[in-house]
A tleap script that builds the chain and sets N, CA, C and O, in Angstrom:
source leaprc.protein.ff14SB
mol = sequence {
  NMET PRO ARG PHE PHE PHE HIE VAL ARG CYS
  ARG GLY GLU THR LEU SER HIE ASP SER LEU
  GLY LEU ASP PHE PRO ASP ALA VAL THR ALA
  HIE ASN GLU ALA VAL ARG ALA ALA ARG ASP
  LEU ASP GLY ALA PHE VAL VAL ARG GLY ARG
  ASN PRO HIE ASP CYS THR ILE GLU VAL GLU
  ASN ALA ALA GLY GLU LEU VAL PHE SER VAL
  SER PHE ALA ALA ILE PHE ASN GLY HIE ALA
  LYS PRO PHE ASP SER HIE VAL GLU ALA GLY
  CGLN
}
set mol.1.N position { -50.478 25.896 -38.834 }
set mol.1.CA position { -50.195 24.504 -39.140 }
set mol.1.C position { -49.200 24.472 -40.303 }
set mol.1.O position { -49.387 25.185 -41.289 }
set mol.2.N position { -48.150 23.660 -40.203 }
set mol.2.CA position { -47.143 23.597 -41.267 }
set mol.2.C position { -47.715 23.043 -42.575 }
set mol.2.O position { -48.626 22.215 -42.579 }
set mol.3.N position { -47.155 23.523 -43.668 }
set mol.3.CA position { -47.542 23.053 -45.001 }
set mol.3.C position { -46.430 22.179 -45.550 }
set mol.3.O position { -45.248 22.501 -45.431 }
set mol.4.N position { -46.833 21.057 -46.160 }
set mol.4.CA position { -45.887 20.103 -46.733 }
set mol.4.C position { -46.210 19.914 -48.215 }
set mol.4.O position { -47.374 19.882 -48.617 }
set mol.5.N position { -45.156 19.791 -49.011 }
set mol.5.CA position { -45.285 19.634 -50.457 }
set mol.5.C position { -44.734 18.264 -50.850 }
set mol.5.O position { -43.611 17.913 -50.489 }
set mol.6.N position { -45.528 17.500 -51.586 }
set mol.6.CA position { -45.226 16.113 -51.929 }
set mol.6.C position { -44.840 16.023 -53.406 }
set mol.6.O position { -45.666 16.284 -54.281 }
set mol.7.N position { -43.603 15.658 -53.681 }
set mol.7.CA position { -43.104 15.535 -55.053 }
set mol.7.C position { -42.757 14.078 -55.338 }
set mol.7.O position { -42.175 13.399 -54.493 }
set mol.8.N position { -43.112 13.603 -56.519 }
set mol.8.CA position { -42.774 12.233 -56.915 }
set mol.8.C position { -41.638 12.301 -57.920 }
set mol.8.O position { -41.719 13.000 -58.930 }
set mol.9.N position { -40.572 11.554 -57.622 }
set mol.9.CA position { -39.413 11.511 -58.506 }
set mol.9.C position { -39.048 10.057 -58.797 }
set mol.9.O position { -39.105 9.199 -57.916 }
set mol.10.N position { -38.673 9.797 -60.051 }
set mol.10.CA position { -38.239 8.462 -60.469 }
set mol.10.C position { -36.902 8.582 -61.185 }
set mol.10.O position { -36.801 9.198 -62.245 }
set mol.11.N position { -35.887 7.985 -60.589 }
set mol.11.CA position { -34.543 7.995 -61.191 }
set mol.11.C position { -34.135 9.377 -61.661 }
set mol.11.O position { -33.684 9.534 -62.795 }
set mol.12.N position { -34.285 10.377 -60.816 }
set mol.12.CA position { -33.868 11.728 -61.135 }
set mol.12.C position { -34.865 12.529 -61.946 }
set mol.12.O position { -34.687 13.734 -62.124 }
set mol.13.N position { -35.900 11.893 -62.439 }
set mol.13.CA position { -36.925 12.558 -63.244 }
set mol.13.C position { -38.089 12.967 -62.337 }
set mol.13.O position { -38.601 12.154 -61.568 }
set mol.14.N position { -38.492 14.215 -62.435 }
set mol.14.CA position { -39.634 14.671 -61.648 }
set mol.14.C position { -40.911 14.299 -62.370 }
set mol.14.O position { -41.157 14.755 -63.487 }
set mol.15.N position { -41.736 13.459 -61.725 }
set mol.15.CA position { -43.010 13.070 -62.324 }
set mol.15.C position { -44.127 14.002 -61.889 }
set mol.15.O position { -45.060 14.262 -62.648 }
set mol.16.N position { -44.030 14.500 -60.672 }
set mol.16.CA position { -45.037 15.456 -60.220 }
set mol.16.C position { -44.391 16.428 -59.252 }
set mol.16.O position { -43.553 16.052 -58.431 }
set mol.17.N position { -44.793 17.671 -59.362 }
set mol.17.CA position { -44.303 18.717 -58.472 }
set mol.17.C position { -45.520 19.358 -57.817 }
set mol.17.O position { -46.343 19.980 -58.489 }
set mol.18.N position { -45.623 19.204 -56.535 }
set mol.18.CA position { -46.754 19.720 -55.768 }
set mol.18.C position { -46.524 21.198 -55.483 }
set mol.18.O position { -45.653 21.549 -54.687 }
set mol.19.N position { -47.287 22.052 -56.118 }
set mol.19.CA position { -47.145 23.493 -55.890 }
set mol.19.C position { -48.165 24.022 -54.885 }
set mol.19.O position { -48.079 25.179 -54.473 }
set mol.20.N position { -49.125 23.195 -54.486 }
set mol.20.CA position { -50.147 23.633 -53.539 }
set mol.20.C position { -49.840 23.212 -52.108 }
set mol.20.O position { -50.003 24.005 -51.181 }
set mol.21.N position { -49.407 21.999 -51.924 }
set mol.21.CA position { -49.094 21.492 -50.594 }
set mol.21.C position { -50.333 21.176 -49.783 }
set mol.21.O position { -51.459 21.480 -50.176 }
set mol.22.N position { -50.092 20.557 -48.641 }
set mol.22.CA position { -51.148 20.195 -47.707 }
set mol.22.C position { -50.699 20.560 -46.303 }
set mol.22.O position { -49.517 20.462 -45.973 }
set mol.23.N position { -51.644 20.978 -45.486 }
set mol.23.CA position { -51.355 21.329 -44.100 }
set mol.23.C position { -51.532 20.105 -43.209 }
set mol.23.O position { -52.554 19.422 -43.263 }
set mol.24.N position { -50.520 19.844 -42.391 }
set mol.24.CA position { -50.570 18.770 -41.406 }
set mol.24.C position { -49.993 19.304 -40.103 }
set mol.24.O position { -49.176 20.225 -40.120 }
set mol.25.N position { -50.403 18.743 -38.986 }
set mol.25.CA position { -49.918 19.253 -37.706 }
set mol.25.C position { -48.426 19.030 -37.488 }
set mol.25.O position { -47.784 19.775 -36.748 }
set mol.26.N position { -47.863 17.981 -38.149 }
set mol.26.CA position { -46.450 17.677 -37.927 }
set mol.26.C position { -45.933 16.773 -39.050 }
set mol.26.O position { -46.698 16.297 -39.889 }
set mol.27.N position { -44.618 16.549 -39.042 }
set mol.27.CA position { -43.980 15.736 -40.071 }
set mol.27.C position { -44.381 14.270 -39.985 }
set mol.27.O position { -44.402 13.580 -41.004 }
set mol.28.N position { -44.697 13.783 -38.795 }
set mol.28.CA position { -45.129 12.388 -38.648 }
set mol.28.C position { -46.432 12.160 -39.403 }
set mol.28.O position { -46.587 11.158 -40.101 }
set mol.29.N position { -47.362 13.089 -39.260 }
set mol.29.CA position { -48.641 12.980 -39.971 }
set mol.29.C position { -48.419 13.079 -41.477 }
set mol.29.O position { -49.052 12.352 -42.243 }
set mol.30.N position { -47.528 13.972 -41.910 }
set mol.30.CA position { -47.209 14.099 -43.339 }
set mol.30.C position { -46.581 12.805 -43.860 }
set mol.30.O position { -46.871 12.385 -44.980 }
set mol.31.N position { -45.730 12.176 -43.063 }
set mol.31.CA position { -45.101 10.916 -43.457 }
set mol.31.C position { -46.155 9.829 -43.641 }
set mol.31.O position { -46.120 9.083 -44.620 }
set mol.32.N position { -47.088 9.742 -42.702 }
set mol.32.CA position { -48.158 8.753 -42.822 }
set mol.32.C position { -48.978 8.991 -44.083 }
set mol.32.O position { -49.387 8.038 -44.746 }
set mol.33.N position { -49.220 10.245 -44.417 }
set mol.33.CA position { -49.951 10.577 -45.643 }
set mol.33.C position { -49.145 10.193 -46.877 }
set mol.33.O position { -49.716 9.711 -47.855 }
set mol.34.N position { -47.840 10.395 -46.851 }
set mol.34.CA position { -46.990 10.024 -47.990 }
set mol.34.C position { -47.044 8.518 -48.228 }
set mol.34.O position { -47.120 8.072 -49.373 }
set mol.35.N position { -47.005 7.740 -47.162 }
set mol.35.CA position { -47.086 6.280 -47.293 }
set mol.35.C position { -48.442 5.874 -47.868 }
set mol.35.O position { -48.509 5.032 -48.763 }
set mol.36.N position { -49.512 6.465 -47.361 }
set mol.36.CA position { -50.844 6.160 -47.868 }
set mol.36.C position { -50.960 6.544 -49.344 }
set mol.36.O position { -51.500 5.782 -50.146 }
set mol.37.N position { -50.456 7.715 -49.696 }
set mol.37.CA position { -50.528 8.187 -51.085 }
set mol.37.C position { -49.745 7.269 -52.015 }
set mol.37.O position { -50.200 6.973 -53.120 }
set mol.38.N position { -48.585 6.820 -51.583 }
set mol.38.CA position { -47.780 5.916 -52.412 }
set mol.38.C position { -48.539 4.627 -52.699 }
set mol.38.O position { -48.531 4.131 -53.825 }
set mol.39.N position { -49.183 4.097 -51.689 }
set mol.39.CA position { -49.975 2.869 -51.894 }
set mol.39.C position { -51.120 3.117 -52.867 }
set mol.39.O position { -51.441 2.255 -53.685 }
set mol.40.N position { -51.731 4.284 -52.782 }
set mol.40.CA position { -52.826 4.622 -53.688 }
set mol.40.C position { -52.346 4.804 -55.128 }
set mol.40.O position { -53.105 4.561 -56.066 }
set mol.41.N position { -51.099 5.228 -55.312 }
set mol.41.CA position { -50.565 5.498 -56.646 }
set mol.41.C position { -50.065 4.258 -57.371 }
set mol.41.O position { -49.789 4.321 -58.569 }
set mol.42.N position { -49.942 3.146 -56.686 }
set mol.42.CA position { -49.406 1.928 -57.281 }
set mol.42.C position { -50.116 1.580 -58.588 }
set mol.42.O position { -49.459 1.298 -59.590 }
set mol.43.N position { -51.430 1.598 -58.588 }
set mol.43.CA position { -52.195 1.264 -59.788 }
set mol.43.C position { -51.964 2.234 -60.928 }
set mol.43.O position { -51.954 1.828 -62.090 }
set mol.44.N position { -51.777 3.513 -60.617 }
set mol.44.CA position { -51.536 4.516 -61.657 }
set mol.44.C position { -50.215 4.246 -62.376 }
set mol.44.O position { -50.121 4.448 -63.587 }
set mol.45.N position { -49.210 3.799 -61.656 }
set mol.45.CA position { -47.931 3.453 -62.281 }
set mol.45.C position { -48.098 2.243 -63.192 }
set mol.45.O position { -47.586 2.233 -64.311 }
set mol.46.N position { -48.805 1.231 -62.723 }
set mol.46.CA position { -48.999 0.008 -63.498 }
set mol.46.C position { -49.716 0.312 -64.808 }
set mol.46.O position { -49.330 -0.190 -65.863 }
set mol.47.N position { -50.764 1.136 -64.738 }
set mol.47.CA position { -51.521 1.496 -65.941 }
set mol.47.C position { -50.624 2.175 -66.973 }
set mol.47.O position { -50.809 1.995 -68.177 }
set mol.48.N position { -49.662 2.946 -66.503 }
set mol.48.CA position { -48.755 3.668 -67.405 }
set mol.48.C position { -47.517 2.851 -67.779 }
set mol.48.O position { -46.642 3.332 -68.500 }
set mol.49.N position { -47.451 1.618 -67.287 }
set mol.49.CA position { -46.326 0.759 -67.624 }
set mol.49.C position { -45.031 1.147 -66.932 }
set mol.49.O position { -43.950 0.836 -67.433 }
set mol.50.N position { -45.115 1.812 -65.804 }
set mol.50.CA position { -43.926 2.245 -65.059 }
set mol.50.C position { -43.772 1.398 -63.805 }
set mol.50.O position { -44.748 0.896 -63.249 }
set mol.51.N position { -42.548 1.255 -63.382 }
set mol.51.CA position { -42.260 0.523 -62.162 }
set mol.51.C position { -42.111 1.519 -61.009 }
set mol.51.O position { -41.133 2.265 -60.971 }
set mol.52.N position { -43.054 1.544 -60.079 }
set mol.52.CA position { -42.975 2.512 -58.985 }
set mol.52.C position { -41.830 2.236 -58.009 }
set mol.52.O position { -41.473 3.107 -57.215 }
set mol.53.N position { -41.258 1.046 -58.060 }
set mol.53.CA position { -40.178 0.716 -57.131 }
set mol.53.C position { -38.938 1.583 -57.357 }
set mol.53.O position { -38.061 1.646 -56.495 }
set mol.54.N position { -38.861 2.241 -58.494 }
set mol.54.CA position { -37.737 3.126 -58.792 }
set mol.54.C position { -38.014 4.570 -58.379 }
set mol.54.O position { -37.229 5.465 -58.693 }
set mol.55.N position { -39.117 4.802 -57.682 }
set mol.55.CA position { -39.545 6.166 -57.374 }
set mol.55.C position { -39.544 6.449 -55.875 }
set mol.55.O position { -39.560 5.543 -55.042 }
set mol.56.N position { -39.525 7.727 -55.572 }
set mol.56.CA position { -39.628 8.180 -54.185 }
set mol.56.C position { -40.616 9.330 -54.097 }
set mol.56.O position { -40.879 10.022 -55.081 }
set mol.57.N position { -41.153 9.518 -52.916 }
set mol.57.CA position { -41.910 10.726 -52.611 }
set mol.57.C position { -40.992 11.578 -51.750 }
set mol.57.O position { -40.555 11.153 -50.681 }
set mol.58.N position { -40.704 12.786 -52.225 }
set mol.58.CA position { -39.890 13.724 -51.469 }
set mol.58.C position { -40.820 14.786 -50.909 }
set mol.58.O position { -41.615 15.378 -51.639 }
set mol.59.N position { -40.716 15.021 -49.622 }
set mol.59.CA position { -41.603 15.968 -48.954 }
set mol.59.C position { -40.779 17.154 -48.461 }
set mol.59.O position { -39.805 17.001 -47.724 }
set mol.60.N position { -41.202 18.339 -48.893 }
set mol.60.CA position { -40.515 19.571 -48.516 }
set mol.60.C position { -41.421 20.430 -47.644 }
set mol.60.O position { -42.645 20.303 -47.686 }
set mol.61.N position { -40.808 21.300 -46.859 }
set mol.61.CA position { -41.578 22.264 -46.076 }
set mol.61.C position { -41.793 23.528 -46.906 }
set mol.61.O position { -41.366 23.595 -48.059 }
set mol.62.N position { -42.450 24.525 -46.325 }
set mol.62.CA position { -42.773 25.755 -47.053 }
set mol.62.C position { -41.530 26.526 -47.476 }
set mol.62.O position { -41.593 27.335 -48.402 }
set mol.63.N position { -40.401 26.287 -46.814 }
set mol.63.CA position { -39.147 26.951 -47.176 }
set mol.63.C position { -38.421 26.214 -48.306 }
set mol.63.O position { -37.353 26.646 -48.740 }
set mol.64.N position { -38.995 25.104 -48.784 }
set mol.64.CA position { -38.376 24.327 -49.856 }
set mol.64.C position { -37.299 23.380 -49.376 }
set mol.64.O position { -36.532 22.859 -50.185 }
set mol.65.N position { -37.225 23.144 -48.075 }
set mol.65.CA position { -36.242 22.237 -47.506 }
set mol.65.C position { -36.809 20.821 -47.453 }
set mol.65.O position { -37.974 20.617 -47.111 }
set mol.66.N position { -35.970 19.851 -47.795 }
set mol.66.CA position { -36.395 18.450 -47.729 }
set mol.66.C position { -36.623 18.071 -46.275 }
set mol.66.O position { -35.724 18.191 -45.443 }
set mol.67.N position { -37.834 17.612 -45.976 }
set mol.67.CA position { -38.168 17.154 -44.631 }
set mol.67.C position { -37.874 15.658 -44.534 }
set mol.67.O position { -37.286 15.196 -43.556 }
set mol.68.N position { -38.285 14.906 -45.552 }
set mol.68.CA position { -37.993 13.480 -45.622 }
set mol.68.C position { -38.304 12.990 -47.021 }
set mol.68.O position { -38.976 13.668 -47.799 }
set mol.69.N position { -37.807 11.808 -47.329 }
set mol.69.CA position { -38.196 11.118 -48.553 }
set mol.69.C position { -38.473 9.678 -48.182 }
set mol.69.O position { -37.911 9.141 -47.228 }
set mol.70.N position { -39.342 9.072 -48.950 }
set mol.70.CA position { -39.685 7.668 -48.711 }
set mol.70.C position { -39.800 6.984 -50.069 }
set mol.70.O position { -40.464 7.489 -50.974 }
set mol.71.N position { -39.152 5.839 -50.200 }
set mol.71.CA position { -39.171 5.143 -51.487 }
set mol.71.C position { -40.409 4.268 -51.601 }
set mol.71.O position { -40.883 3.692 -50.622 }
set mol.72.N position { -40.911 4.186 -52.813 }
set mol.72.CA position { -42.047 3.309 -53.080 }
set mol.72.C position { -41.644 1.860 -52.808 }
set mol.72.O position { -42.453 1.080 -52.306 }
set mol.73.N position { -40.403 1.492 -53.135 }
set mol.73.CA position { -39.950 0.113 -52.920 }
set mol.73.C position { -40.032 -0.250 -51.446 }
set mol.73.O position { -40.487 -1.342 -51.104 }
set mol.74.N position { -39.601 0.643 -50.571 }
set mol.74.CA position { -39.663 0.369 -49.130 }
set mol.74.C position { -41.110 0.205 -48.674 }
set mol.74.O position { -41.411 -0.651 -47.842 }
set mol.75.N position { -41.992 1.019 -49.214 }
set mol.75.CA position { -43.406 0.948 -48.836 }
set mol.75.C position { -44.013 -0.369 -49.312 }
set mol.75.O position { -44.662 -1.071 -48.536 }
set mol.76.N position { -43.808 -0.702 -50.574 }
set mol.76.CA position { -44.425 -1.900 -51.132 }
set mol.76.C position { -43.817 -3.189 -50.581 }
set mol.76.O position { -44.476 -4.229 -50.561 }
set mol.77.N position { -42.571 -3.123 -50.138 }
set mol.77.CA position { -41.918 -4.307 -49.571 }
set mol.77.C position { -42.094 -4.386 -48.059 }
set mol.77.O position { -41.545 -5.275 -47.408 }
set mol.78.N position { -42.866 -3.445 -47.503 }
set mol.78.CA position { -43.126 -3.458 -46.075 }
set mol.78.C position { -41.963 -2.986 -45.225 }
set mol.78.O position { -41.899 -3.284 -44.033 }
set mol.79.N position { -41.032 -2.241 -45.840 }
set mol.79.CA position { -39.849 -1.790 -45.114 }
set mol.79.C position { -39.843 -0.287 -44.836 }
set mol.79.O position { -38.824 0.257 -44.410 }
set mol.80.N position { -40.960 0.381 -45.072 }
set mol.80.CA position { -41.007 1.815 -44.795 }
set mol.80.C position { -40.849 2.004 -43.300 }
set mol.80.O position { -41.627 1.475 -42.505 }
set mol.81.N position { -39.831 2.764 -42.928 }
set mol.81.CA position { -39.542 2.971 -41.515 }
set mol.81.C position { -40.376 4.116 -40.969 }
set mol.81.O position { -40.741 5.031 -41.708 }
set mol.82.N position { -40.674 4.071 -39.695 }
set mol.82.CA position { -41.371 5.211 -39.086 }
set mol.82.C position { -40.540 6.472 -39.271 }
set mol.82.O position { -39.311 6.421 -39.317 }
set mol.83.N position { -41.205 7.566 -39.371 }
set mol.83.CA position { -40.532 8.835 -39.601 }
set mol.83.C position { -39.616 9.193 -38.446 }
set mol.83.O position { -40.004 9.140 -37.279 }
set mol.84.N position { -38.396 9.558 -38.796 }
set mol.84.CA position { -37.421 10.082 -37.844 }
set mol.84.C position { -36.708 11.201 -38.559 }
set mol.84.O position { -35.879 10.947 -39.434 }
set mol.85.N position { -37.014 12.439 -38.205 }
set mol.85.CA position { -36.508 13.592 -38.950 }
set mol.85.C position { -34.986 13.604 -39.024 }
set mol.85.O position { -34.449 14.074 -40.027 }
set mol.86.N position { -34.265 13.118 -38.027 }
set mol.86.CA position { -32.818 13.160 -38.067 }
set mol.86.C position { -32.252 12.154 -39.071 }
set mol.86.O position { -31.254 12.427 -39.738 }
set mol.87.N position { -32.893 10.997 -39.169 }
set mol.87.CA position { -32.411 9.965 -40.086 }
set mol.87.C position { -32.879 10.229 -41.502 }
set mol.87.O position { -32.070 10.218 -42.429 }
set mol.88.N position { -34.180 10.468 -41.691 }
set mol.88.CA position { -34.755 10.601 -43.027 }
set mol.88.C position { -34.224 11.821 -43.760 }
set mol.88.O position { -33.972 11.746 -44.962 }
set mol.89.N position { -34.050 12.927 -43.079 }
set mol.89.CA position { -33.604 14.141 -43.751 }
set mol.89.C position { -32.086 14.223 -43.802 }
set mol.89.O position { -31.538 15.195 -44.321 }
set mol.90.N position { -31.400 13.216 -43.270 }
set mol.90.CA position { -29.955 13.175 -43.355 }
set mol.90.C position { -29.262 14.157 -42.427 }
set mol.90.O position { -28.137 14.575 -42.702 }
set mol.91.N position { -29.907 14.531 -41.343 }
set mol.91.CA position { -29.317 15.495 -40.418 }
set mol.91.C position { -28.420 14.809 -39.421 }
set mol.91.O position { -27.836 15.468 -38.560 }
savepdb mol mol.pdb
quit
């Protein structure tokens, strides 16, 4: 099963670097988890006085290649698009 690593970045600043990763059957499942995680993190940003709309979750595979990224703003505004590896990863 592929392993995916979830990193949170805000305006070029790395807020979290996932060194453990999570196993998911495919990138679609990892994308759904990234969206769920972003929604769960909203309160943590507010408590710290940060605006999550300036942040993204970048998801890499075990080779360190970007699989996709999703912005918190798109998620919170209801504009998060379904995962499409060709579009999201810029291929």
